[in-house]
C-alpha positions in Angstrom: -3.2 23.5 10.0 -5.6 21.0 8.3 -7.0 17.8 9.3 -4.9 15.1 11.5 -5.3 11.6 11.7 -4.9 11.0 15.7 -3.2 7.7 16.2 -3.8 6.8 19.9 -0.8 4.4 21.0 -1.8 3.5 24.2 -4.8 2.0 26.5 -7.0 4.5 28.1 -5.2 6.6 30.9 -1.9 4.9 30.7 0.1 7.4 32.5 3.3 7.9 34.6 1.9 11.2 35.9 -1.3 12.2 38.2 -1.8 15.8 37.0 -4.5 17.6 38.8 -5.7 19.2 35.7 -5.8 16.1 33.4 -8.7 16.0 31.2 -8.8 12.1 31.6 -9.3 12.4 35.4 -6.9 10.7 38.1 -4.1 8.1 37.2 -4.7 5.1 39.2 -2.4 3.1 39.0 0.5 5.0 37.7 2.3 3.4 35.0 5.8 3.7 34.3 7.0 0.7 32.1 7.6 1.6 28.4 6.1 -1.4 26.3 4.5 -2.0 22.8 0.7 -1.9 24.3 -0.2 -2.2 20.2 2.4 -3.7 18.0 4.1 -1.2 15.8 3.2 -3.1 12.7 -0.5 -3.1 13.8 -0.5 0.6 14.2 0.8 1.2 10.9 -1.5 -1.3 9.1 -4.5 0.6 10.6 -3.1 4.0 9.9 -2.6 2.9 6.1 -5.8 1.4 5.9 -7.6 4.6 7.5 -5.5 6.8 4.9 -6.6 4.8 1.9 -10.2 5.4 2.7 -9.7 9.1 2.5 -8.8 11.5 -0.2 -5.3 12.9 0.1 -6.6 16.4 0.6 -8.7 15.3 3.7 -5.8 14.4 5.9 -2.6 16.8 6.3 -0.9 15.2 9.2 -0.6 12.0 11.3 -0.2 12.6 14.8 0.7 10.3 17.7 -1.5 10.8 20.7 -2.6 8.9 23.8 -5.3 8.7 26.3 -2.4 9.1 28.8 1.3 9.5 28.1 2.0 8.5 24.3 5.7 8.1 25.2 5.3 5.0 27.3 4.7 3.1 24.2 8.3 1.6 23.7 8.6 1.7 20.0 7.9 5.6 19.9 11.1 7.6 20.6 9.6 11.1 20.0 9.1 13.5 22.8 7.3 16.9 22.4 8.2 17.0 18.8 11.8 16.4 19.2 13.2 13.4 17.4 15.2 11.3 19.8 17.7 8.7 18.5 15.7 5.8 17.4 16.1 4.4 13.8 13.1 2.2 14.3 10.8 5.2 14.8 12.4 6.9 12.0 11.5 3.6 9.7 8.0 3.6 11.2 7.3 7.2 10.2 8.9 6.9 6.7 6.2 4.2 6.3 3.6 6.4 7.1 4.9 9.1 5.0 5.2 6.6 2.0 2.0 5.6 2.3 0.5 9.0 2.4 2.7 9.9 -0.7 1.3 6.6 -2.5 -2.0 7.6 -1.9 -1.5 11.2 -3.3 -0.2 9.4 -6.4 -2.9 7.4 -6.9 -5.3 10.4 -6.7 -3.5 12.6 -9.2 
């Protein structure tokens, strides 16, 4: 499976569910608003910076995670690995893929 760069898109325990089994504990208060908790360009810039500090063989995947419910980030339109309609998200992901490919070419 390889190494993953986990990208947290939301502040700690930002969630619209209160699962008893959540490893982060109870959700207080519940959050149902989808907003850009962090600006999409900041997320991309930080991902690119991090990728640039690693050899291409060190990171195999970029995963979007959250310390709560990552789909509450308004600019992310992916749910459970299934792409939903959203050109902006596809463009964001293409930017990250381009950064990974550029890093691979530089190290070749």
